[in-house]
N, C-alpha and C positions, 0 to 999 in steps of 0.2 A: 469413551473407549468402546462402548457399541457401534460408535459411527465409525472409528477406528477399523474396526474387525471386519466390517460391513463392506469396508473400501478396499480392505487387504483382500478379501472372500473375492470380490469383483477383480480388482487388478491381477491375482495371481493367475499365472498362467495355467492350462489345464494339466498339464504335464505335473507341474509341483502341487497338483493339488491331489494327486494319487493316481490321476490316470494317464501314467509316463509312458510312451509307445515302447521303450525299451524296459524288458521283463529285468526284474534283478535275478542274481545267482538261485535266492531261495525261493522266488516262484518257479523259474524254470525246474528246480529239483523237484519241488513240490507236485508241480503237473506231471513230471514224467514219471516219479513214482505213483502217482496216482491213475495215469493211465496205463501202468505196467499191473497194477492189483486189478485194475478193469478188463483186460485181456487176458486174465487168467486162464478163463475157458473158453476163449475165443477159438477159431478155425484159425486156418492160414490165411485165407482171402481177408478174413475180419481184422486180424493182426495188421495186414499190409496196406487197408482200408485207412485202419484209424490212424498208420505212422505216416502216410499219404496226408491225412488233414492236420495230423499235428504239424509234417514240415509247411503244409500251407500256412496254418496260422502264423508261426514265427519265421518264415521267409529265410535266415541265413541260419538254421539249424541243418546239421549233417547227422545223420542217423540210421544205424542198422539193425538188424535182428539174425541172432545165432541161436538155432536151435538146439535141442537137448543133445546132438548127438556132435554139435561142434561145427557144422556146416551154417556158411554165411548163407540164409535164405532170401534178405531181403535188405537193400541200399538204397537212400536217397543222398544226394544225387549218385547216379550210376557210374560217375567216372571215380569213386571214389578208389583208393589201393589197399584193397583186404585181404587178408588169407581165407581162401575157401573152406580148409578145414583149420579149427582153431585147437591146438594144442595146450596143455598146460602153461607151456614155456611161453608159448607166443599172449596168452592170456595176460601173463605177470609181466611181461615186457611191455604190453600195451597200456598195462594199469600204472607200471613206474613212469613211462613216458608222459603220460596224460593227468598224474596227481600234481596239484596246482598249477600245472601249465597253463597254455594258449593254442589249441581253443579250451574253454569248460568245457569237462566232461563228467556225464552222469549215466551210472550202470546201475540197470535195475531188472531183478528178475521178475519173470512172469508169473506172477502169485507168490505164494510163499516159499515154495520149493525151487530145486533147481532143475528140478524134472521138466521143465517147459521151456529151458532156454533163459536166454537174457537178451534185452532191447538196449541198445548204447544210442545215447544222445550227446552232439558234442554244437558247440556256438563260440566264435570268435569274443574274445569278452569285450573286444571296442563295440558288441550289439548287445552287450549287457548294460544294465541302467543301474545307477547307484543301490542299496539295499534300502528297505523301507525306512528303518532307523537313520540312515544317512539324510533321506530325504525330509523325514520328519524333525532334523534336527536343521537342514537346512532352510525348512520351513518357517520353523522357530525364530531362526535368525530374521529372515527375512521380514516375519511379520515384527519381530522388536526393532529391526532397524527403520523400517517403516512407521511404526507407531512411535520412537523416539521425533523423527523426521517430521510428524502430524502435530504432535504436541509441543515440539519445539517452535514449528512455527507459528502453533496458535498462541505458544507465549508470548512471540515477539508480535506480533501483530497487535496482542492485548496489549503488550507493554508501551506502542508508539500510539495506540488508542487512549490509554489513559495519561500517558505521557502530555498528550497534545491537549485532552480535556483538564487534566493539571493545570497546563501552564496557561489554559486559558481563563480558568478561575482565580489562579494567584494572580494574572493581570485585572481580573475584576475585584478582588479583594486589595488589589494595592491601588487601583481606583476609588475605591470608596473608604479607605483611608488614608488618603493623601488629600489635604485641602485645598481648594484652590481659591480662585476669587472669592472675596467676602464670608468664607469659611465653608464653602460650599465643593464637593468634587467636581474636578470636571468629567463633561459625557466620556463615553468610551465608544470606540469603532467596533459596531456587530459586525464580526466575519462571517459567520453562517446563519442561517436561518434554523437551527435545532434548538435543543432544548436552552443550551449555553447561551445562544444568540438571541434567543426570547428574552431570558434571563437578561442579558446585556440590554436590549430594547425598553423593558421594564426599568431598567435602573437609569436609563438615559430619562425616560418618561419621569422618574421620580424628581430627578435633578431638575428638569424642565419648570416642576410644580414648585420646588423648594425655590427657584430662581425667580419665578414670579410671585411668590408669595413675600421673599425678601422684599422685591422691589415696591410691593403695594405697602410693606411694613415702613420702608423708608420712606416710601411718600406720606403715610401717615404719620410717621412721626415728626416728619417736617413741618407738615400742617400743625402737629400740636404744640412744638415749640415755638412756631411764629403764632400761634393765637396765644398762647403763654405771654408771649414776650410784647405782643401788642397788647394784651389787658393789663399787662405789670406797667406799661407805660402811658395807657391811657387813664388809669386809674391814679396816676401819681399827680395829675391836674387837678382833679376835684378833692384829692385829699390833703394839697396844699391850699386849696381855697379854704377848706374847711379849719385847716387849723390855723389858717390866718383870721376867720371868722372867731374861733374859740378864741385866740388870744385878743381880739378887739375886747370881747365879751367879757374877759375876766378883767379887762382894765376899768370895767364901770362897776358902779356901789352896786354890788349886790347883799343879798339875804345869804344865810346859809346854805338853803335849800338850792340855791342857784351857783352858789360856790361848787359845792357838791355834783353838782350837775356839771359843770363845768370840767370839773376834776375826772368825772367819768368818761366825758368826752375825748378829754385827752388821750386818758388809758385806751380806750378803743382805737382811738387815730395811731397809738403808739403799737398798739396789736395788729393794726390792718398795715399799717406801715412794714411790720417784720416779716407778716404774710406776705406783702407783695415783693419785698426784697429776697425772701427765700424762695418764691415762684420764681423771678429771674434770675438765681444763682442757680437754681435746680437746673432751669433751661439750659444756663450757660456750662454748666458741669457735665451735663449728659451731651451736648453738642459739642464739648474741645474746645471752647471760646473762652472759658476763665482762666485771667491771666494765672499763672502759677509760677514762682520764683523761688526755688529749694536753695538755702545757703544751711552752712552748719549755724545750728541755735542751741543757744542754752535753754534747754526748756525748765528747768529748776526756775530761772529768772523770769521767762515767760509765764509759766503758771502762777507765780508768787504777784506777778502784775494782775493777771485777770483774776486772783482771788482778791486781790486789794480793789478794784474795780467792782467787783458784784458781794461785796462783804455788805456794803451799806443796805441791799436790797434784801439779803437773807436776815438781816438784822430786824431791817421794816419790817418782814413778813414774819417775825419772832422764830426764825431757826436759830438752832443751834450750830454754829458752825465750827468746825475742828479744821486745821490745816496743818499739816505735818511733811516738809518739807525740807530735805538734806540742805545743808550748809556747803558744799561741794557742788560744782557744777555737772550737769549731765548734757552732751551734746549729741542730738540728733539733726539729719540734713531732712529739713522741710523747710516748707513756706511759712513763716512766723503768723501771716493774715490769715492763712489757711486754719493754722492750728488754734489760734486764738478764737475766730468762727466756729471751731468744733468745740472747744469748752466752753464759748456762749449759748450754743446750742441746748448743751448737757446742762448747763446752769438753769437758763430759760425752762428748760423741761422738766428738772429738778422743782423750781418755785412754783411752775403749775400743775403738776399732776402728783406731788409728793410733799403736799403744805400741809398733810394730815398729819405726819411722822415729825414736822418739825426739827428735821436734822440733816446736815450737808456734814460731808468729809471728803476733802482731796489729801492725797498723800503720794507722794513717788518713793516708790521701792527700787532699791539698787542692790544688785548681787552680783558682783567682779563686773562684766564689760556691760551685764544687762540691765535692762531700767523697765519701769511699768509706771504708768499712771492712772491712779485709781480714783475713783469717784462715785460714792456711795451717799444711798438716802434709805429712808425709813417710811416709805410711801407704801400703798397698797400692791408696789409690783406691776409691771408691764402689761400682766393678764388682768389684772384689775382695774376698777372703774375712777374715775376722778371727775370734778368738776372741771375742769380746763381741756377733757379729752379733744383733739381734734385728728387732723389727717396725718399728723406724724413726718410731716415734710422736713421739718429740723433734722429729724434724724437719718432721712433718708440722705440730706446734703453732707450730714457729718459723715458717713458711711462710705460717699463718693470721693470727700477730700481725704478720710485714711486711707481708700486706696490707690489714691493717687500718689500720697506720699508715702507709699510701701510700709503701712502701718494697721492694723485692725483692732477692733475691739470685740472683746471677749465677754460677754454680758451673763451674769447670775442673777436671776430676778424670782420671787415668790410673794408670798404675801406678807412678808414680813421686811420687804424693801430690795432694792437694786441695788448692785455693783458692777460698774463698769470698768473694765481694766484695757488699757491702751498698751499695746506692746507693737512692736515692730514684727512685722509680717515677712520671717524668714524664707518663705517658699515662694514672694513675690520681690527679693530682691535678685 
């Protein structure tokens, strides 16, 4: 607002700021009355000089002086038609014709009494400016209008400015939240070199770094998978040779210690073969090359067959095995070989890490159309320690397979045991 008022003060014409060249009626009347008071004790020559100066100051004014005897002593301009001697009737007639008319007329006695005569001033109303109140009102209106125009212009320019800023920020936000190739947003074209433009350039630089990092990650992942696949393949040949020699030794006549050593070699060979198979399976799963053939499958029948296959192993290790399976079928859409591999990994993990509890339970719970496969043991839990602790690649394979089959495992584990619940993943369907 101070800036607006300053602009108004500069832009306002001088006449509208109070220095109007046309005097108002109140100004004329006040000036004439003051002049009459000042001339109360003046001589005739002084009165004529003062009236001449007043006439020169206001230009269009007509004036004359009537003395105490009623004679017209002085007039400007000289061609005015005035009576030489003023009677009371002529005075009344003059006042009546001049009141409220044009020209504007002001009559003033010289001094405070009628003894010195009176002076009369007349001016055409066209030469009189508006009253000070009207000028003030007009000045106020002008300020208000100009203020609203300036504020309105400021608001409009501000709206256009912030609208463009908001549009560019929304464009940047959309680019940030819209995934492009490989899940990375696409770069955005920087329109200007202002603050938002520098933000867009920084965003593009970040996108470039992410793309470079993703390329390096893909190259490293490819090398890792190739290395694991090569190792898995290369280890199978010597493992097969070792297994053949172990079989040949078993055919020979050995004492008890020799047969014990051969049994231990067979166990380690089986463990190493399973580990190599897990490594190869994990590599194929992460690269999407593991064959997946989902069909409508009765999981009750599949779990029962898998439990029957593993029951001798549990019995051999002294486990108390409990299998609680319903009589009616429960169908899930999955790959039977994958799901059997998942159960094998969980059962093998149970034999290796939960042997202290000597307990294994498998149940299928059904509630309406929902079903869940529960695998439970009484081992030290996943946070505890066990003699057969390893890298846990079997659980990773099980997790990848369950995710691909749109299933998930909910694990509850503490020092008293572990319960794994396999259920359909509703968020992944």
